[in-house]
Backbone as CSV, one residue per row, in Angstrom:
resi,resn,N_x,N_y,N_z,CA_x,CA_y,CA_z,C_x,C_y,C_z
1,UNK,-6.960,14.360,10.191,-5.957,15.071,9.425,-6.514,15.341,8.028
2,UNK,-6.376,16.570,7.594,-6.826,16.946,6.270,-5.714,16.679,5.266
3,UNK,-6.091,16.182,4.111,-5.171,15.931,3.018,-5.447,17.003,1.967
4,UNK,-4.403,17.678,1.504,-4.571,18.733,0.502,-3.811,18.330,-0.757
5,UNK,-4.539,18.246,-1.875,-3.955,17.839,-3.152,-3.705,19.080,-4.000
6,UNK,-2.489,19.162,-4.554,-2.116,20.281,-5.424,-1.519,19.753,-6.721
7,UNK,-1.395,20.652,-7.687,-0.937,20.294,-9.028,0.301,21.118,-9.376
8,UNK,1.508,20.590,-9.134,2.726,21.376,-9.337,3.176,21.518,-10.786
9,UNK,2.528,20.865,-11.721,2.892,21.006,-13.129,3.009,19.679,-13.833
10,UNK,2.865,19.724,-15.128,2.916,18.499,-15.923,1.825,17.544,-15.478
11,UNK,2.162,16.294,-15.308,1.225,15.274,-14.835,1.439,14.978,-13.352
12,UNK,2.151,15.877,-12.672,2.438,15.680,-11.249,1.232,16.106,-10.409
13,UNK,0.950,15.315,-9.401,-0.098,15.621,-8.429,0.478,15.287,-7.060
14,UNK,0.453,16.254,-6.152,1.020,16.063,-4.810,-0.085,16.053,-3.765
15,UNK,0.152,15.345,-2.691,-0.778,15.308,-1.564,-0.012,15.687,-0.303
16,UNK,-0.455,16.747,0.352,0.169,17.179,1.604,-0.612,16.570,2.767
17,UNK,0.116,15.875,3.618,-0.432,15.248,4.815,0.330,15.812,5.999
18,UNK,-0.184,16.869,6.596,0.559,17.498,7.675,1.892,17.990,7.147
19,UNK,2.975,17.547,7.764,4.312,17.996,7.358,4.899,17.183,6.209
20,UNK,4.194,16.165,5.748,4.710,15.304,4.684,4.027,15.609,3.358
21,UNK,4.772,15.455,2.264,4.204,15.606,0.930,4.459,14.307,0.160
22,UNK,3.395,13.738,-0.363,3.490,12.552,-1.207,3.417,13.049,-2.643
23,UNK,4.492,12.836,-3.372,4.573,13.320,-4.751,4.261,12.172,-5.711
24,UNK,3.436,12.462,-6.704,3.122,11.462,-7.720,3.407,12.035,-9.100
25,UNK,3.569,11.152,-10.054,3.768,11.544,-11.447,3.289,10.371,-12.290
26,UNK,3.190,10.593,-13.548,2.846,9.542,-14.492,4.097,9.156,-15.254
27,UNK,4.165,7.927,-15.751,5.334,7.536,-16.550,5.357,8.322,-17.866
28,UNK,6.497,8.334,-18.524,6.652,9.079,-19.781,5.594,8.656,-20.801
29,UNK,5.302,7.359,-20.883,4.318,6.898,-21.866,2.905,7.367,-21.522
30,UNK,2.707,7.856,-20.296,1.420,8.409,-19.886,1.418,9.927,-19.886
31,UNK,2.453,10.535,-20.459,2.524,11.983,-20.554,3.244,12.663,-19.413
32,UNK,3.738,11.881,-18.457,4.469,12.451,-17.331,5.967,12.387,-17.528
33,UNK,6.678,12.635,-16.453,8.135,12.593,-16.490,8.701,11.381,-15.763
34,UNK,7.850,10.607,-15.104,8.322,9.436,-14.370,9.194,9.784,-13.180
35,UNK,8.950,10.942,-12.548,9.784,11.389,-11.432,9.340,10.842,-10.078
36,UNK,8.183,10.208,-10.041,7.650,9.675,-8.781,6.691,8.538,-9.117
37,UNK,6.355,7.713,-8.132,5.371,6.659,-8.387,4.008,7.255,-8.776
38,UNK,3.211,6.447,-9.442,1.843,6.856,-9.770,0.971,6.735,-8.511
39,UNK,-0.178,7.405,-8.488,-1.078,7.232,-7.342,-1.461,5.762,-7.127
40,UNK,-1.678,5.032,-8.219,-2.037,3.613,-8.099,-0.907,2.821,-7.448
41,UNK,0.344,3.139,-7.797,1.488,2.455,-7.181,1.526,2.725,-5.681
42,UNK,1.215,3.967,-5.288,1.159,4.281,-3.859,0.046,3.490,-3.165
43,UNK,-1.052,3.306,-3.859,-2.153,2.521,-3.291,-1.689,1.091,-3.027
44,UNK,-1.008,0.513,-3.992,-0.469,-0.842,-3.814,0.549,-0.872,-2.680
45,UNK,1.407,0.152,-2.623,2.402,0.223,-1.553,1.730,0.359,-0.195
46,UNK,0.619,1.094,-0.135,-0.101,1.248,1.130,-0.597,-0.102,1.635
47,UNK,-1.052,-0.955,0.734,-1.517,-2.287,1.137,-0.368,-3.104,1.719
48,UNK,0.748,-3.128,1.014,1.888,-3.923,1.464,2.499,-3.407,2.754
49,UNK,2.660,-2.094,2.853,3.278,-1.548,4.064,2.344,-1.647,5.260
50,UNK,1.043,-1.560,5.016,0.085,-1.717,6.109,0.153,-3.149,6.663
51,UNK,0.126,-4.135,5.781,0.271,-5.520,6.225,1.606,-5.689,6.937
52,UNK,2.633,-5.026,6.406,3.968,-5.121,6.991,4.037,-4.606,8.415
53,UNK,3.346,-3.515,8.721,3.417,-2.968,10.079,2.782,-3.932,11.074
54,UNK,1.749,-4.654,10.658,1.137,-5.645,11.544,2.043,-6.857,11.735
55,UNK,2.708,-7.285,10.674,3.652,-8.396,10.798,4.827,-7.981,11.682
56,UNK,5.353,-6.785,11.456,6.455,-6.288,12.282,6.039,-6.232,13.751
57,UNK,4.833,-5.755,14.022,4.333,-5.704,15.399,4.266,-7.083,16.025
58,UNK,3.805,-8.072,15.256,3.749,-9.449,15.741,5.150,-9.931,16.122
59,UNK,6.096,-9.723,15.223,7.465,-10.187,15.467,8.088,-9.482,16.671
60,UNK,7.947,-8.169,16.739,8.539,-7.401,17.829,7.919,-7.767,19.178
61,UNK,6.623,-7.993,19.214,5.955,-8.342,20.470,6.451,-9.669,21.033
62,UNK,6.991,-10.506,20.184,7.476,-11.823,20.612,8.990,-11.899,20.654
63,UNK,9.641,-10.777,20.400,11.097,-10.760,20.430,11.722,-11.558,19.296
64,UNK,10.986,-11.710,18.196,11.492,-12.467,17.050,12.240,-11.535,16.103
65,UNK,13.240,-12.060,15.407,13.984,-11.204,14.471,13.115,-10.860,13.261
66,UNK,13.302,-9.674,12.735,12.565,-9.300,11.524,13.491,-9.199,10.325
67,UNK,14.791,-9.331,10.563,15.744,-9.312,9.459,15.458,-10.494,8.542
68,UNK,15.364,-10.236,7.272,15.118,-11.289,6.291,13.637,-11.557,6.038
69,UNK,12.762,-11.020,6.880,11.331,-11.168,6.636,10.938,-10.100,5.622
70,UNK,10.159,-10.489,4.635,9.679,-9.513,3.662,8.358,-9.982,3.074
71,UNK,7.647,-9.045,2.506,6.405,-9.360,1.810,6.660,-9.149,0.321
72,UNK,6.328,-10.153,-0.459,6.387,-10.027,-1.911,4.942,-9.945,-2.375
73,UNK,4.602,-8.802,-2.938,3.212,-8.536,-3.317,3.095,-8.444,-4.828
74,UNK,2.031,-9.012,-5.360,1.736,-8.880,-6.789,0.237,-8.601,-6.921
75,UNK,-0.156,-8.199,-8.100,-1.571,-7.907,-8.305,-1.984,-8.254,-9.727
76,UNK,-3.291,-8.417,-9.883,-3.866,-8.666,-11.201,-4.907,-7.589,-11.459
77,UNK,-4.964,-7.136,-12.689,-5.929,-6.132,-13.105,-6.893,-6.783,-14.094
78,UNK,-8.178,-6.506,-13.940,-9.182,-7.012,-14.867,-8.931,-6.361,-16.225
79,UNK,-8.643,-7.156,-17.263,-8.319,-6.564,-18.570,-9.483,-5.808,-19.204
80,UNK,-10.704,-6.136,-18.836,-11.870,-5.471,-19.423,-12.131,-4.115,-18.777
81,UNK,-11.992,-4.047,-17.455,-12.352,-2.819,-16.736,-11.136,-1.999,-16.294
82,UNK,-9.975,-2.628,-16.232,-8.789,-1.949,-15.715,-8.780,-1.858,-14.200
83,UNK,-9.792,-2.444,-13.557,-9.898,-2.403,-12.099,-9.020,-3.474,-11.455
84,UNK,-8.580,-3.178,-10.268,-7.796,-4.133,-9.497,-8.663,-5.352,-9.208
85,UNK,-8.218,-6.521,-9.612,-9.005,-7.739,-9.458,-8.502,-8.621,-8.318
86,UNK,-7.192,-8.603,-8.072,-6.636,-9.488,-7.044,-5.305,-8.935,-6.562
87,UNK,-5.085,-9.033,-5.256,-3.796,-8.683,-4.659,-3.303,-9.939,-3.939
88,UNK,-2.089,-10.340,-4.221,-1.491,-11.501,-3.566,-0.270,-11.053,-2.780
89,UNK,-0.181,-11.521,-1.544,0.977,-11.231,-0.706,1.571,-12.552,-0.233
90,UNK,2.875,-12.647,-0.366,3.592,-13.820,0.146,4.596,-13.319,1.166
91,UNK,4.466,-13.813,2.387,5.401,-13.435,3.445,6.584,-14.382,3.359
92,UNK,7.740,-13.822,3.073,8.969,-14.619,3.006,9.568,-14.608,4.405
93,UNK,9.722,-15.801,4.968,10.184,-15.940,6.345,11.464,-16.771,6.363
94,UNK,12.544,-16.238,6.931,13.780,-17.018,6.989,13.606,-18.260,7.877
95,UNK,14.444,-19.245,7.625,14.371,-20.505,8.374,14.619,-20.310,9.864
96,UNK,15.221,-19.196,10.248,15.502,-18.947,11.671,14.225,-18.708,12.483
97,UNK,13.112,-18.463,11.806,11.827,-18.271,12.495,11.017,-19.554,12.360
98,UNK,10.619,-20.100,13.490,9.866,-21.349,13.538,8.591,-21.234,12.695
99,UNK,8.308,-22.259,11.876,7.103,-22.246,11.046,5.794,-22.090,11.834
100,UNK,5.828,-22.331,13.143,4.607,-22.154,13.940,4.152,-20.686,13.937
101,UNK,5.037,-19.782,13.534,4.700,-18.362,13.490,4.097,-17.941,12.146
102,UNK,4.100,-18.817,11.160,3.594,-18.451,9.837,2.109,-18.083,9.872
103,UNK,1.272,-18.962,10.407,-0.179,-18.699,10.438,-0.508,-17.440,11.249
104,UNK,0.107,-17.233,12.432,-0.178,-15.994,13.153,0.290,-14.741,12.404
105,UNK,1.372,-14.860,11.633,1.820,-13.715,10.843,0.815,-13.408,9.735
106,UNK,0.245,-14.433,9.137,-0.793,-14.240,8.118,-2.012,-13.573,8.756
107,UNK,-2.425,-14.043,9.930,-3.558,-13.422,10.632,-3.262,-11.961,10.947
108,UNK,-2.036,-11.671,11.355,-1.653,-10.291,11.653,-1.754,-9.429,10.397
109,UNK,-1.265,-9.926,9.278,-1.323,-9.170,8.020,-2.764,-8.873,7.619
110,UNK,-3.665,-9.788,7.915,-5.076,-9.610,7.556,-5.765,-8.538,8.400
111,UNK,-5.111,-8.051,9.440,-5.659,-6.968,10.265,-5.460,-5.596,9.621
112,UNK,-4.725,-5.545,8.544,-4.387,-4.289,7.865,-5.612,-3.421,7.619
113,UNK,-5.538,-2.187,8.071,-6.648,-1.239,7.920,-6.907,-0.889,6.452
114,UNK,-5.879,-0.874,5.625,-6.062,-0.577,4.201,-6.850,-1.703,3.542
115,UNK,-6.513,-2.930,3.853,-7.243,-4.089,3.329,-8.700,-4.030,3.767
116,UNK,-8.922,-3.738,5.038,-10.289,-3.655,5.555,-11.081,-2.550,4.866
117,UNK,-10.437,-1.421,4.592,-11.112,-0.321,3.911,-11.555,-0.749,2.515
118,UNK,-10.702,-1.456,1.809,-11.038,-1.898,0.459,-12.149,-2.942,0.512
119,UNK,-12.065,-3.867,1.448,-13.089,-4.901,1.575,-14.456,-4.320,1.932
120,UNK,-14.460,-3.245,2.701,-15.716,-2.654,3.162,-16.137,-1.431,2.348
121,UNK,-15.495,-1.176,1.260,-15.791,-0.119,0.301,-16.483,1.102,0.908
122,UNK,-15.689,2.094,1.275,-16.270,3.304,1.851,-17.104,4.078,0.833
123,UNK,-17.988,4.885,1.329,-18.760,5.773,0.463,-17.858,6.951,0.091
124,UNK,-17.917,7.362,-1.161,-17.148,8.519,-1.614,-18.108,9.669,-1.890
125,UNK,-17.735,10.837,-1.420,-18.488,12.046,-1.711,-17.525,13.049,-2.313
126,UNK,-17.817,13.510,-3.507,-16.965,14.465,-4.189,-17.813,15.686,-4.540
127,UNK,-17.366,16.865,-4.081,-18.072,18.108,-4.365,-17.114,19.095,-5.002
128,UNK,-17.618,20.180,-5.515,-16.775,21.223,-6.106,-17.308,22.577,-5.666
129,UNK,-16.428,23.552,-5.594,-16.808,24.903,-5.220,-15.642,25.607,-4.569
130,UNK,-15.867,26.831,-4.155,-14.776,27.595,-3.538,-14.741,27.414,-2.046
């Protein structure tokens, strides 16, 4: 699938993915209008939701309830470089789910393709022209 990035105005940058459009903006203090998450926020959301789909799959495959299960994600940025230094995810599991499922849920979350992409650092090629 090809991703097409366009610039609708101001600090907004949109990405079209087939029939879907992901809209981004910068906060007011960054010169934007704050009408949408920043691209970096979407990147963080991609990590959490990717881990989430694997956890959901684990729960559904075993007929376990997913109500009340959530991931609380936080991150640290290197103050010198501004680069993402650490991502922490905590899976909140209600008492109705036996603790024996905690470790397998963690293993499932670690299967996340977004996490694997970051760990294996893809090569980037950027060109310009018509």
